[in-house]
ChimeraX commands (.cxc) that place a marker at each C-alpha (Angstrom):
marker #1 position -68.05,109.06,31.83 radius 0.5
marker #1 position -69.69,106.33,33.87 radius 0.5
marker #1 position -73.00,105.56,35.38 radius 0.5
marker #1 position -74.14,107.80,38.18 radius 0.5
marker #1 position -76.07,106.55,41.15 radius 0.5
marker #1 position -78.55,108.33,43.47 radius 0.5
marker #1 position -81.88,108.19,45.35 radius 0.5
marker #1 position -85.47,109.26,45.03 radius 0.5
marker #1 position -86.46,111.32,48.05 radius 0.5
marker #1 position -85.09,110.90,51.37 radius 0.5
marker #1 position -84.33,107.45,52.95 radius 0.5
marker #1 position -85.07,106.29,56.42 radius 0.5
marker #1 position -81.55,106.53,57.50 radius 0.5
marker #1 position -81.13,110.16,56.42 radius 0.5
marker #1 position -84.40,111.20,58.26 radius 0.5
marker #1 position -83.62,109.24,61.39 radius 0.5
marker #1 position -79.83,110.16,61.76 radius 0.5
marker #1 position -79.16,113.39,59.78 radius 0.5
marker #1 position -82.10,115.71,59.03 radius 0.5
marker #1 position -85.72,115.97,57.89 radius 0.5
marker #1 position -84.85,118.76,55.55 radius 0.5
marker #1 position -84.20,118.03,51.97 radius 0.5
marker #1 position -81.71,120.82,51.68 radius 0.5
marker #1 position -79.35,118.63,53.63 radius 0.5
marker #1 position -79.84,115.69,51.58 radius 0.5
marker #1 position -77.19,116.59,48.75 radius 0.5
marker #1 position -74.34,117.14,51.05 radius 0.5
marker #1 position -74.97,113.90,52.85 radius 0.5
marker #1 position -75.27,111.91,49.62 radius 0.5
marker #1 position -72.03,113.29,48.65 radius 0.5
marker #1 position -70.47,112.20,51.93 radius 0.5
marker #1 position -71.61,108.71,51.60 radius 0.5
marker #1 position -70.38,108.37,48.02 radius 0.5
marker #1 position -73.55,108.85,45.87 radius 0.5
marker #1 position -73.85,111.03,42.86 radius 0.5
marker #1 position -77.50,112.05,42.41 radius 0.5
marker #1 position -80.64,113.25,44.10 radius 0.5
marker #1 position -84.08,113.15,42.68 radius 0.5
marker #1 position -86.39,115.64,44.54 radius 0.5
marker #1 position -89.89,114.27,44.91 radius 0.5
marker #1 position -92.86,116.34,43.83 radius 0.5
marker #1 position -95.25,113.42,43.64 radius 0.5
marker #1 position -97.89,115.03,45.54 radius 0.5
marker #1 position -97.53,118.39,44.07 radius 0.5
marker #1 position -94.92,121.05,43.49 radius 0.5
marker #1 position -94.74,122.74,46.88 radius 0.5
marker #1 position -90.97,123.61,47.21 radius 0.5
marker #1 position -90.34,127.22,47.78 radius 0.5
marker #1 position -87.89,129.21,45.67 radius 0.5
marker #1 position -85.77,129.85,48.66 radius 0.5
marker #1 position -85.52,125.91,49.65 radius 0.5
marker #1 position -85.07,125.01,45.96 radius 0.5
marker #1 position -82.14,127.33,45.44 radius 0.5
marker #1 position -80.59,126.13,48.62 radius 0.5
marker #1 position -80.99,122.46,47.48 radius 0.5
marker #1 position -79.24,123.61,44.30 radius 0.5
marker #1 position -76.47,125.38,46.05 radius 0.5
marker #1 position -75.73,122.50,48.27 radius 0.5
marker #1 position -75.88,120.10,45.46 radius 0.5
marker #1 position -73.29,121.99,43.29 radius 0.5
marker #1 position -71.08,122.17,46.36 radius 0.5
marker #1 position -71.18,118.40,46.88 radius 0.5
marker #1 position -71.04,117.73,43.21 radius 0.5
marker #1 position -74.50,115.99,43.17 radius 0.5
marker #1 position -76.67,115.84,40.13 radius 0.5
marker #1 position -80.36,116.86,40.43 radius 0.5
marker #1 position -83.65,115.67,38.83 radius 0.5
marker #1 position -87.36,116.21,39.91 radius 0.5
marker #1 position -90.11,113.75,39.76 radius 0.5
marker #1 position -93.15,115.80,38.69 radius 0.5
marker #1 position -96.57,115.07,40.25 radius 0.5
marker #1 position -97.92,111.59,40.07 radius 0.5
marker #1 position -101.30,112.71,38.93 radius 0.5
marker #1 position -100.09,113.79,35.48 radius 0.5
marker #1 position -101.84,111.72,32.83 radius 0.5
marker #1 position -100.75,112.53,29.25 radius 0.5
marker #1 position -103.21,109.86,27.89 radius 0.5
marker #1 position -106.13,111.84,29.33 radius 0.5
marker #1 position -107.84,113.58,26.08 radius 0.5
marker #1 position -109.97,116.17,27.96 radius 0.5
marker #1 position -108.87,119.81,27.69 radius 0.5
marker #1 position -109.11,120.14,31.53 radius 0.5
marker #1 position -106.68,117.42,31.92 radius 0.5
marker #1 position -104.26,118.86,29.53 radius 0.5
marker #1 position -104.49,122.27,31.13 radius 0.5
marker #1 position -103.73,120.58,34.62 radius 0.5
marker #1 position -100.87,118.56,33.06 radius 0.5
marker #1 position -99.30,121.50,31.54 radius 0.5
marker #1 position -99.48,123.41,34.76 radius 0.5
marker #1 position -97.84,120.56,36.69 radius 0.5
marker #1 position -95.10,120.37,34.23 radius 0.5
marker #1 position -94.44,123.95,34.07 radius 0.5
marker #1 position -94.37,124.27,37.86 radius 0.5
marker #1 position -91.86,121.34,37.94 radius 0.5
marker #1 position -89.78,123.28,35.40 radius 0.5
marker #1 position -89.84,126.32,37.46 radius 0.5
marker #1 position -88.71,124.28,40.62 radius 0.5
marker #1 position -86.00,122.63,38.41 radius 0.5
marker #1 position -84.76,126.10,37.24 radius 0.5
marker #1 position -84.42,127.35,40.78 radius 0.5
marker #1 position -82.54,124.24,41.78 radius 0.5
marker #1 position -80.52,123.86,38.70 radius 0.5
marker #1 position -81.93,120.35,38.15 radius 0.5
marker #1 position -81.19,118.74,34.75 radius 0.5
marker #1 position -84.13,116.37,34.22 radius 0.5
marker #1 position -87.91,116.12,35.07 radius 0.5
marker #1 position -89.59,112.68,35.20 radius 0.5
marker #1 position -93.11,112.32,34.06 radius 0.5
marker #1 position -95.83,109.83,34.10 radius 0.5
marker #1 position -97.64,108.96,30.89 radius 0.5
marker #1 position -100.99,107.88,32.33 radius 0.5
marker #1 position -103.63,105.20,32.29 radius 0.5
marker #1 position -105.35,103.42,29.43 radius 0.5
marker #1 position -108.84,104.74,30.75 radius 0.5
marker #1 position -110.56,102.03,28.72 radius 0.5
marker #1 position -108.74,102.72,25.57 radius 0.5
marker #1 position -106.61,100.59,23.39 radius 0.5
marker #1 position -102.83,101.06,24.05 radius 0.5
marker #1 position -102.63,102.56,20.44 radius 0.5
marker #1 position -105.32,105.20,21.14 radius 0.5
marker #1 position -103.81,106.01,24.61 radius 0.5
marker #1 position -100.33,106.40,22.97 radius 0.5
marker #1 position -101.46,108.73,20.29 radius 0.5
marker #1 position -103.34,110.95,22.84 radius 0.5
marker #1 position -100.19,110.91,24.95 radius 0.5
marker #1 position -98.19,112.05,21.92 radius 0.5
marker #1 position -100.39,114.94,21.28 radius 0.5
marker #1 position -100.47,116.01,24.84 radius 0.5
marker #1 position -96.67,115.96,25.02 radius 0.5
marker #1 position -96.34,118.04,22.00 radius 0.5
marker #1 position -98.56,120.65,23.60 radius 0.5
marker #1 position -96.74,120.51,26.90 radius 0.5
marker #1 position -93.48,120.94,25.00 radius 0.5
marker #1 position -94.82,124.04,23.25 radius 0.5
marker #1 position -95.96,125.43,26.64 radius 0.5
marker #1 position -92.36,124.84,28.01 radius 0.5
marker #1 position -90.80,126.53,25.17 radius 0.5
marker #1 position -93.07,129.56,25.50 radius 0.5
marker #1 position -92.36,129.87,29.08 radius 0.5
marker #1 position -88.58,129.94,28.72 radius 0.5
marker #1 position -88.08,126.28,29.59 radius 0.5
marker #1 position -86.78,125.04,26.25 radius 0.5
marker #1 position -83.49,123.66,28.05 radius 0.5
marker #1 position -85.39,121.22,30.23 radius 0.5
marker #1 position -84.97,117.47,29.78 radius 0.5
marker #1 position -88.38,115.50,30.23 radius 0.5
marker #1 position -88.09,111.97,31.01 radius 0.5
marker #1 position -91.41,109.89,30.35 radius 0.5
marker #1 position -91.35,107.02,32.68 radius 0.5
marker #1 position -92.05,103.24,32.08 radius 0.5
marker #1 position -94.99,102.23,34.23 radius 0.5
marker #1 position -95.58,99.17,36.26 radius 0.5
marker #1 position -99.32,98.40,36.27 radius 0.5
marker #1 position -100.77,96.55,33.28 radius 0.5
marker #1 position -103.64,99.12,32.73 radius 0.5
marker #1 position -101.13,101.99,32.48 radius 0.5
marker #1 position -99.52,103.33,29.31 radius 0.5
marker #1 position -95.81,103.07,29.46 radius 0.5
marker #1 position -94.07,99.82,28.32 radius 0.5
marker #1 position -90.66,100.31,26.93 radius 0.5
marker #1 position -91.76,100.65,23.33 radius 0.5
marker #1 position -94.47,103.18,24.29 radius 0.5
marker #1 position -92.07,105.42,26.31 radius 0.5
marker #1 position -89.38,105.23,23.25 radius 0.5
marker #1 position -92.33,106.12,20.92 radius 0.5
marker #1 position -92.93,109.17,23.09 radius 0.5
marker #1 position -89.17,110.02,23.03 radius 0.5
marker #1 position -89.12,110.15,19.35 radius 0.5
marker #1 position -91.12,113.36,19.56 radius 0.5
marker #1 position -88.13,115.65,20.47 radius 0.5
marker #1 position -84.43,115.28,21.07 radius 0.5
marker #1 position -84.86,116.64,24.45 radius 0.5
marker #1 position -86.76,113.62,25.58 radius 0.5
marker #1 position -84.81,111.06,27.40 radius 0.5
marker #1 position -86.68,107.79,28.77 radius 0.5
marker #1 position -86.89,107.13,32.37 radius 0.5
marker #1 position -86.64,103.23,32.26 radius 0.5
marker #1 position -87.85,101.95,35.52 radius 0.5
marker #1 position -86.51,98.19,35.45 radius 0.5
marker #1 position -88.74,97.34,38.57 radius 0.5
marker #1 position -91.77,98.52,36.66 radius 0.5
marker #1 position -90.76,96.58,33.47 radius 0.5
marker #1 position -90.15,93.50,35.70 radius 0.5
marker #1 position -93.60,93.82,37.23 radius 0.5
marker #1 position -95.71,94.56,34.11 radius 0.5
marker #1 position -93.90,91.56,32.40 radius 0.5
marker #1 position -94.82,89.39,35.53 radius 0.5
marker #1 position -91.11,88.72,36.08 radius 0.5
marker #1 position -90.13,88.05,32.58 radius 0.5
marker #1 position -87.78,91.16,32.12 radius 0.5
marker #1 position -85.03,89.99,34.43 radius 0.5
marker #1 position -81.58,88.66,33.73 radius 0.5
marker #1 position -78.80,89.15,31.25 radius 0.5
marker #1 position -80.92,88.34,27.99 radius 0.5
marker #1 position -83.70,90.60,29.08 radius 0.5
marker #1 position -81.38,93.42,29.92 radius 0.5
marker #1 position -79.38,93.10,26.57 radius 0.5
marker #1 position -82.69,93.23,24.56 radius 0.5
marker #1 position -84.07,96.21,26.40 radius 0.5
marker #1 position -80.88,98.12,25.86 radius 0.5
marker #1 position -80.59,96.94,22.37 radius 0.5
marker #1 position -84.13,98.31,21.74 radius 0.5
marker #1 position -83.24,101.66,23.27 radius 0.5
marker #1 position -80.25,102.06,21.09 radius 0.5
marker #1 position -82.16,101.07,17.91 radius 0.5
marker #1 position -84.81,103.68,18.50 radius 0.5
marker #1 position -82.89,106.59,20.04 radius 0.5
marker #1 position -79.33,105.89,18.67 radius 0.5
marker #1 position -76.29,104.90,20.81 radius 0.5
marker #1 position -75.34,108.17,22.21 radius 0.5
marker #1 position -78.73,109.35,23.32 radius 0.5
marker #1 position -79.75,105.93,24.67 radius 0.5
marker #1 position -76.44,105.75,26.61 radius 0.5
marker #1 position -77.52,108.94,28.67 radius 0.5
marker #1 position -80.92,107.33,29.74 radius 0.5
marker #1 position -82.50,108.07,32.98 radius 0.5
marker #1 position -83.59,105.09,35.17 radius 0.5
marker #1 position -85.32,103.98,38.41 radius 0.5
marker #1 position -84.57,100.77,40.03 radius 0.5
marker #1 position -85.87,98.70,42.89 radius 0.5
marker #1 position -87.13,95.37,43.54 radius 0.5
marker #1 position -91.01,95.22,43.08 radius 0.5
marker #1 position -93.69,92.75,44.17 radius 0.5
marker #1 position -96.36,92.12,41.63 radius 0.5
marker #1 position -99.55,90.47,41.11 radius 0.5
marker #1 position -100.61,88.47,37.93 radius 0.5
marker #1 position -103.76,90.50,37.24 radius 0.5
marker #1 position -102.50,93.86,37.83 radius 0.5
marker #1 position -98.60,94.00,37.64 radius 0.5
marker #1 position -96.86,96.33,40.33 radius 0.5
marker #1 position -98.08,95.96,43.87 radius 0.5
marker #1 position -95.43,97.65,45.97 radius 0.5
marker #1 position -91.63,98.48,46.01 radius 0.5
marker #1 position -89.45,96.57,48.15 radius 0.5
marker #1 position -85.93,96.55,49.46 radius 0.5
marker #1 position -82.89,94.78,48.21 radius 0.5
marker #1 position -82.91,92.31,51.15 radius 0.5
marker #1 position -86.40,91.32,50.46 radius 0.5
marker #1 position -86.20,87.86,48.81 radius 0.5
marker #1 position -88.41,86.08,46.33 radius 0.5
marker #1 position -88.85,89.21,43.76 radius 0.5
marker #1 position -86.67,91.03,41.28 radius 0.5
marker #1 position -85.17,92.37,39.28 radius 0.5
marker #1 position -81.51,91.80,39.97 radius 0.5
marker #1 position -79.16,94.62,39.28 radius 0.5
marker #1 position -75.92,92.95,38.48 radius 0.5
marker #1 position -76.85,91.64,34.87 radius 0.5
marker #1 position -77.94,95.39,34.01 radius 0.5
marker #1 position -74.68,96.66,35.51 radius 0.5
marker #1 position -72.70,94.21,33.39 radius 0.5
marker #1 position -74.59,95.30,30.20 radius 0.5
marker #1 position -74.20,98.99,30.84 radius 0.5
marker #1 position -70.52,98.59,31.69 radius 0.5
marker #1 position -69.97,96.45,28.47 radius 0.5
marker #1 position -71.55,99.29,26.38 radius 0.5
marker #1 position -69.70,102.09,28.07 radius 0.5
marker #1 position -72.99,103.89,28.82 radius 0.5
marker #1 position -73.34,106.63,31.34 radius 0.5
marker #1 position -77.05,106.54,32.67 radius 0.5
marker #1 position -78.45,108.03,35.79 radius 0.5
marker #1 position -79.53,105.21,38.00 radius 0.5
marker #1 position -82.01,106.37,40.86 radius 0.5
marker #1 position -82.82,103.85,43.59 radius 0.5
marker #1 position -86.48,103.70,44.74 radius 0.5
marker #1 position -86.18,101.10,47.18 radius 0.5
marker #1 position -88.88,101.27,50.10 radius 0.5
marker #1 position -86.93,103.24,52.73 radius 0.5
marker #1 position -83.52,101.81,52.01 radius 0.5
marker #1 position -82.83,103.64,48.87 radius 0.5
marker #1 position -79.47,105.08,50.08 radius 0.5
marker #1 position -78.06,101.67,51.16 radius 0.5
marker #1 position -79.32,100.09,48.10 radius 0.5
marker #1 position -77.88,102.74,45.77 radius 0.5
marker #1 position -74.60,102.23,47.44 radius 0.5
marker #1 position -74.84,98.43,46.88 radius 0.5
marker #1 position -75.69,99.22,43.09 radius 0.5
marker #1 position -72.80,101.51,42.70 radius 0.5
marker #1 position -70.29,99.03,44.43 radius 0.5
marker #1 position -71.49,96.21,42.04 radius 0.5
marker #1 position -71.02,98.48,38.95 radius 0.5
marker #1 position -67.57,99.69,40.11 radius 0.5
marker #1 position -66.38,96.07,40.55 radius 0.5
marker #1 position -67.52,95.19,37.27 radius 0.5
marker #1 position -65.70,98.23,35.72 radius 0.5
marker #1 position -62.56,97.23,37.54 radius 0.5
marker #1 position -62.72,93.62,36.29 radius 0.5
marker #1 position -63.25,94.98,32.82 radius 0.5
marker #1 position -60.14,97.18,33.04 radius 0.5
marker #1 position -58.03,94.31,34.33 radius 0.5
marker #1 position -59.31,92.03,31.68 radius 0.5
marker #1 position -60.78,89.39,34.13 radius 0.5
marker link #1:1,2 radius 0.2
marker link #1:2,3 radius 0.2
marker link #1:3,4 radius 0.2
marker link #1:4,5 radius 0.2
marker link #1:5,6 radius 0.2
marker link #1:6,7 radius 0.2
marker link #1:7,8 radius 0.2
marker link #1:8,9 radius 0.2
marker link #1:9,10 radius 0.2
marker link #1:10,11 radius 0.2
marker link #1:11,12 radius 0.2
marker link #1:12,13 radius 0.2
marker link #1:13,14 radius 0.2
marker link #1:14,15 radius 0.2
marker link #1:15,16 radius 0.2
marker link #1:16,17 radius 0.2
marker link #1:17,18 radius 0.2
marker link #1:18,19 radius 0.2
marker link #1:19,20 radius 0.2
marker link #1:20,21 radius 0.2
marker link #1:21,22 radius 0.2
marker link #1:22,23 radius 0.2
marker link #1:23,24 radius 0.2
marker link #1:24,25 radius 0.2
marker link #1:25,26 radius 0.2
marker link #1:26,27 radius 0.2
marker link #1:27,28 radius 0.2
marker link #1:28,29 radius 0.2
marker link #1:29,30 radius 0.2
marker link #1:30,31 radius 0.2
marker link #1:31,32 radius 0.2
marker link #1:32,33 radius 0.2
marker link #1:33,34 radius 0.2
marker link #1:34,35 radius 0.2
marker link #1:35,36 radius 0.2
marker link #1:36,37 radius 0.2
marker link #1:37,38 radius 0.2
marker link #1:38,39 radius 0.2
marker link #1:39,40 radius 0.2
marker link #1:40,41 radius 0.2
marker link #1:41,42 radius 0.2
marker link #1:42,43 radius 0.2
marker link #1:43,44 radius 0.2
marker link #1:44,45 radius 0.2
marker link #1:45,46 radius 0.2
marker link #1:46,47 radius 0.2
marker link #1:47,48 radius 0.2
marker link #1:48,49 radius 0.2
marker link #1:49,50 radius 0.2
marker link #1:50,51 radius 0.2
marker link #1:51,52 radius 0.2
marker link #1:52,53 radius 0.2
marker link #1:53,54 radius 0.2
marker link #1:54,55 radius 0.2
marker link #1:55,56 radius 0.2
marker link #1:56,57 radius 0.2
marker link #1:57,58 radius 0.2
marker link #1:58,59 radius 0.2
marker link #1:59,60 radius 0.2
marker link #1:60,61 radius 0.2
marker link #1:61,62 radius 0.2
marker link #1:62,63 radius 0.2
marker link #1:63,64 radius 0.2
marker link #1:64,65 radius 0.2
marker link #1:65,66 radius 0.2
marker link #1:66,67 radius 0.2
marker link #1:67,68 radius 0.2
marker link #1:68,69 radius 0.2
marker link #1:69,70 radius 0.2
marker link #1:70,71 radius 0.2
marker link #1:71,72 radius 0.2
marker link #1:72,73 radius 0.2
marker link #1:73,74 radius 0.2
marker link #1:74,75 radius 0.2
marker link #1:75,76 radius 0.2
marker link #1:76,77 radius 0.2
marker link #1:77,78 radius 0.2
marker link #1:78,79 radius 0.2
marker link #1:79,80 radius 0.2
marker link #1:80,81 radius 0.2
marker link #1:81,82 radius 0.2
marker link #1:82,83 radius 0.2
marker link #1:83,84 radius 0.2
marker link #1:84,85 radius 0.2
marker link #1:85,86 radius 0.2
marker link #1:86,87 radius 0.2
marker link #1:87,88 radius 0.2
marker link #1:88,89 radius 0.2
marker link #1:89,90 radius 0.2
marker link #1:90,91 radius 0.2
marker link #1:91,92 radius 0.2
marker link #1:92,93 radius 0.2
marker link #1:93,94 radius 0.2
marker link #1:94,95 radius 0.2
marker link #1:95,96 radius 0.2
marker link #1:96,97 radius 0.2
marker link #1:97,98 radius 0.2
marker link #1:98,99 radius 0.2
marker link #1:99,100 radius 0.2
marker link #1:100,101 radius 0.2
marker link #1:101,102 radius 0.2
marker link #1:102,103 radius 0.2
marker link #1:103,104 radius 0.2
marker link #1:104,105 radius 0.2
marker link #1:105,106 radius 0.2
marker link #1:106,107 radius 0.2
marker link #1:107,108 radius 0.2
marker link #1:108,109 radius 0.2
marker link #1:109,110 radius 0.2
marker link #1:110,111 radius 0.2
marker link #1:111,112 radius 0.2
marker link #1:112,113 radius 0.2
marker link #1:113,114 radius 0.2
marker link #1:114,115 radius 0.2
marker link #1:115,116 radius 0.2
marker link #1:116,117 radius 0.2
marker link #1:117,118 radius 0.2
marker link #1:118,119 radius 0.2
marker link #1:119,120 radius 0.2
marker link #1:120,121 radius 0.2
marker link #1:121,122 radius 0.2
marker link #1:122,123 radius 0.2
marker link #1:123,124 radius 0.2
marker link #1:124,125 radius 0.2
marker link #1:125,126 radius 0.2
marker link #1:126,127 radius 0.2
marker link #1:127,128 radius 0.2
marker link #1:128,129 radius 0.2
marker link #1:129,130 radius 0.2
marker link #1:130,131 radius 0.2
marker link #1:131,132 radius 0.2
marker link #1:132,133 radius 0.2
marker link #1:133,134 radius 0.2
marker link #1:134,135 radius 0.2
marker link #1:135,136 radius 0.2
marker link #1:136,137 radius 0.2
marker link #1:137,138 radius 0.2
marker link #1:138,139 radius 0.2
marker link #1:139,140 radius 0.2
marker link #1:140,141 radius 0.2
marker link #1:141,142 radius 0.2
marker link #1:142,143 radius 0.2
marker link #1:143,144 radius 0.2
marker link #1:144,145 radius 0.2
marker link #1:145,146 radius 0.2
marker link #1:146,147 radius 0.2
marker link #1:147,148 radius 0.2
marker link #1:148,149 radius 0.2
marker link #1:149,150 radius 0.2
marker link #1:150,151 radius 0.2
marker link #1:151,152 radius 0.2
marker link #1:152,153 radius 0.2
marker link #1:153,154 radius 0.2
marker link #1:154,155 radius 0.2
marker link #1:155,156 radius 0.2
marker link #1:156,157 radius 0.2
marker link #1:157,158 radius 0.2
marker link #1:158,159 radius 0.2
marker link #1:159,160 radius 0.2
marker link #1:160,161 radius 0.2
marker link #1:161,162 radius 0.2
marker link #1:162,163 radius 0.2
marker link #1:163,164 radius 0.2
marker link #1:164,165 radius 0.2
marker link #1:165,166 radius 0.2
marker link #1:166,167 radius 0.2
marker link #1:167,168 radius 0.2
marker link #1:168,169 radius 0.2
marker link #1:169,170 radius 0.2
marker link #1:170,171 radius 0.2
marker link #1:171,172 radius 0.2
marker link #1:172,173 radius 0.2
marker link #1:173,174 radius 0.2
marker link #1:174,175 radius 0.2
marker link #1:175,176 radius 0.2
marker link #1:176,177 radius 0.2
marker link #1:177,178 radius 0.2
marker link #1:178,179 radius 0.2
marker link #1:179,180 radius 0.2
marker link #1:180,181 radius 0.2
marker link #1:181,182 radius 0.2
marker link #1:182,183 radius 0.2
marker link #1:183,184 radius 0.2
marker link #1:184,185 radius 0.2
marker link #1:185,186 radius 0.2
marker link #1:186,187 radius 0.2
marker link #1:187,188 radius 0.2
marker link #1:188,189 radius 0.2
marker link #1:189,190 radius 0.2
marker link #1:190,191 radius 0.2
marker link #1:191,192 radius 0.2
marker link #1:192,193 radius 0.2
marker link #1:193,194 radius 0.2
marker link #1:194,195 radius 0.2
marker link #1:195,196 radius 0.2
marker link #1:196,197 radius 0.2
marker link #1:197,198 radius 0.2
marker link #1:198,199 radius 0.2
marker link #1:199,200 radius 0.2
marker link #1:200,201 radius 0.2
marker link #1:201,202 radius 0.2
marker link #1:202,203 radius 0.2
marker link #1:203,204 radius 0.2
marker link #1:204,205 radius 0.2
marker link #1:205,206 radius 0.2
marker link #1:206,207 radius 0.2
marker link #1:207,208 radius 0.2
marker link #1:208,209 radius 0.2
marker link #1:209,210 radius 0.2
marker link #1:210,211 radius 0.2
marker link #1:211,212 radius 0.2
marker link #1:212,213 radius 0.2
marker link #1:213,214 radius 0.2
marker link #1:214,215 radius 0.2
marker link #1:215,216 radius 0.2
marker link #1:216,217 radius 0.2
marker link #1:217,218 radius 0.2
marker link #1:218,219 radius 0.2
marker link #1:219,220 radius 0.2
marker link #1:220,221 radius 0.2
marker link #1:221,222 radius 0.2
marker link #1:222,223 radius 0.2
marker link #1:223,224 radius 0.2
marker link #1:224,225 radius 0.2
marker link #1:225,226 radius 0.2
marker link #1:226,227 radius 0.2
marker link #1:227,228 radius 0.2
marker link #1:228,229 radius 0.2
marker link #1:229,230 radius 0.2
marker link #1:230,231 radius 0.2
marker link #1:231,232 radius 0.2
marker link #1:232,233 radius 0.2
marker link #1:233,234 radius 0.2
marker link #1:234,235 radius 0.2
marker link #1:235,236 radius 0.2
marker link #1:236,237 radius 0.2
marker link #1:237,238 radius 0.2
marker link #1:238,239 radius 0.2
marker link #1:239,240 radius 0.2
marker link #1:240,241 radius 0.2
marker link #1:241,242 radius 0.2
marker link #1:242,243 radius 0.2
marker link #1:243,244 radius 0.2
marker link #1:244,245 radius 0.2
marker link #1:245,246 radius 0.2
marker link #1:246,247 radius 0.2
marker link #1:247,248 radius 0.2
marker link #1:248,249 radius 0.2
marker link #1:249,250 radius 0.2
marker link #1:250,251 radius 0.2
marker link #1:251,252 radius 0.2
marker link #1:252,253 radius 0.2
marker link #1:253,254 radius 0.2
marker link #1:254,255 radius 0.2
marker link #1:255,256 radius 0.2
marker link #1:256,257 radius 0.2
marker link #1:257,258 radius 0.2
marker link #1:258,259 radius 0.2
marker link #1:259,260 radius 0.2
marker link #1:260,261 radius 0.2
marker link #1:261,262 radius 0.2
marker link #1:262,263 radius 0.2
marker link #1:263,264 radius 0.2
marker link #1:264,265 radius 0.2
marker link #1:265,266 radius 0.2
marker link #1:266,267 radius 0.2
marker link #1:267,268 radius 0.2
marker link #1:268,269 radius 0.2
marker link #1:269,270 radius 0.2
marker link #1:270,271 radius 0.2
marker link #1:271,272 radius 0.2
marker link #1:272,273 radius 0.2
marker link #1:273,274 radius 0.2
marker link #1:274,275 radius 0.2
marker link #1:275,276 radius 0.2
marker link #1:276,277 radius 0.2
marker link #1:277,278 radius 0.2
marker link #1:278,279 radius 0.2
marker link #1:279,280 radius 0.2
marker link #1:280,281 radius 0.2
marker link #1:281,282 radius 0.2
marker link #1:282,283 radius 0.2
marker link #1:283,284 radius 0.2
marker link #1:284,285 radius 0.2
marker link #1:285,286 radius 0.2
marker link #1:286,287 radius 0.2
marker link #1:287,288 radius 0.2
marker link #1:288,289 radius 0.2
marker link #1:289,290 radius 0.2
marker link #1:290,291 radius 0.2
view
């Protein structure tokens, strides 16, 4: 297998020239040459059963993979019983929508530090995630893959090591490695060939080569501030900020890994995802030709 490329939500081109209905997105993505659609439930899981099943049917017809981004307000690092009940409900409703669609993966946020040390916040998140997994199993969603996401702000839980530590809890967990977030929270340090090599090496060390090679990913350029990390997502044509995709593509191709790479560019995610796929395919062709 090879890497698969897709988009988060609907790009400006899609909504302006094709449709405002997400049910039409999978077919369009297949026609333009992409492989994956990540349905956004960031503001809450509001998709109906009918719409979800239509998205799934259209995705299967177009051979498009599906994932769901669970609500943004999930905070696994919040220790209150009320927060855990809400987090569990959000994840379960995301699982239900995923089941209707036939989606394979659900991306979740780990939360903020809330004045705690990183170690304390991580232990709370691990406890919360165990509880959420138990609820998923009880509800019959034991086949779902949850993907804790690396986060872009300095006061958030979710650097690469923290996300990998969460993924140690269960084989069904895969990291959602947002390379733009890691670039932003490192204030630009995690960019380029050496950084990509170190990050993927670390993933393989913790998860094993096979599991790491199937990782989920978000990618976009991101503007950051020195005091806070992530400020806003950008487009590939915006200059002065990273990360650059080609070093990551070269490292993935060299290892023969098959991740899902979701473009989260600001409005141009379909165009930028096609750019990433073209770069990756060119690297693969050069590798086969020995050039």
